[in-house]
C-alpha positions in Angstrom: 96.4 94.7 62.4 95.3 93.0 65.6 97.5 90.2 66.9 96.5 87.8 69.7 98.8 85.6 71.7 97.5 82.9 74.2 99.3 81.6 77.2 98.5 79.5 80.3 97.8 76.1 78.9 99.2 72.9 80.4 98.6 69.6 82.0 96.2 69.5 85.0 94.5 66.8 86.9 90.7 66.3 86.8 89.1 68.8 89.2 91.9 71.2 88.8 92.0 74.8 87.4 93.8 76.8 84.8 93.6 80.3 83.6 94.3 81.1 79.9 95.3 84.5 78.9 95.1 86.3 75.5 97.3 89.3 75.0 96.3 91.7 72.2 98.4 94.2 70.2 97.3 96.6 67.5 94.0 97.5 69.1 92.4 98.2 72.5 89.7 95.7 71.7 87.1 98.2 72.9 83.6 97.3 71.6 84.9 94.0 70.1 83.5 90.6 70.5 86.1 88.5 72.5 85.8 84.8 72.5 87.5 81.5 73.4 87.1 78.4 71.2 88.5 74.9 71.5 89.2 72.0 69.3 89.9 68.5 70.3 91.5 65.9 68.0 89.0 64.6 65.5 86.3 67.0 66.6 85.1 70.3 65.2 86.0 73.6 66.7 83.5 74.7 69.3 82.8 78.0 71.0 83.4 78.0 74.7 82.7 81.6 75.9 82.4 85.1 74.5 82.0 88.6 75.8 81.2 92.1 74.7 81.3 95.3 76.7 77.9 94.5 78.2 77.4 90.7 78.2 78.9 87.3 78.1 77.8 83.8 76.9 78.9 80.3 77.6 78.6 76.9 76.0 76.3 74.7 78.1 79.2 72.3 78.6 81.2 74.9 80.6 78.5 77.0 82.3 79.3 77.4 86.0 82.9 76.2 85.5 84.5 78.7 83.1 84.6 82.4 83.3 85.6 84.9 80.6 86.9 88.3 81.7 89.1 91.1 80.5 91.6 93.7 81.7 91.3 96.7 79.5 94.4 98.4 80.8 96.5 95.4 79.9 94.7 94.7 76.6 94.2 91.2 77.8 91.3 88.8 78.2 91.1 85.6 80.1 89.4 82.2 80.5 89.3 81.0 84.0 88.6 77.2 83.9 87.6 75.4 87.1 86.6 71.8 87.8 88.3 70.7 84.7 87.5 67.3 83.3 89.2 65.0 80.7 86.6 66.1 78.1 87.9 69.6 78.4 91.2 68.5 76.8 91.7 70.5 73.6 93.6 73.2 71.9 92.2 76.5 73.1 92.1 79.6 70.9 91.2 83.2 71.6 89.5 85.2 69.0 88.3 88.8 68.5 86.2 90.7 66.0 85.0 94.3 65.7 81.5 93.0 64.9 80.5 92.8 68.6 77.2 91.0 67.6 79.3 87.9 66.8 79.1 87.2 70.5 75.7 85.5 71.1 74.0 82.5 72.7 75.8 79.2 72.0 79.0 81.1 71.1 78.9 80.3 67.3 82.0 80.9 65.1 80.7 83.5 62.7 84.1 84.1 61.2 86.1 86.0 63.7 88.7 88.1 62.0 91.5 87.7 64.5 92.8 84.5 66.2 95.6 83.5 68.4 97.9 80.6 67.7 96.4 78.3 70.4 97.4 76.8 73.6 97.0 73.1 74.6 95.0 72.1 77.7 95.3 68.5 78.8 93.2 67.2 81.7 94.5 63.8 82.8 95.2 62.0 86.1 
């Protein structure tokens, strides 16, 4: 059973940066689709970024500002968030699925099997 635990959320001023981390246990996550989603109050969950062994995709709203990456040795993957804006405020969730093709353009949620508990990111002056 794969378990995911996020860390790294917090309060940051507009224009600031944060790096979210997702630690995995139960699998090396090799060949998995790895993704970050977010959900703001009153809004639907949206895909932010995803990656496979060979590619990555980003939501238009974060392109050029966010970067998804991984550290295979540590069984972790990350979301580096730069130039944060108040509209980025949300609960952020990492997700993983053995069906690597779940990672595609527009980062849809096709029913990822494994999810973290979420970490709050608040962007405010």
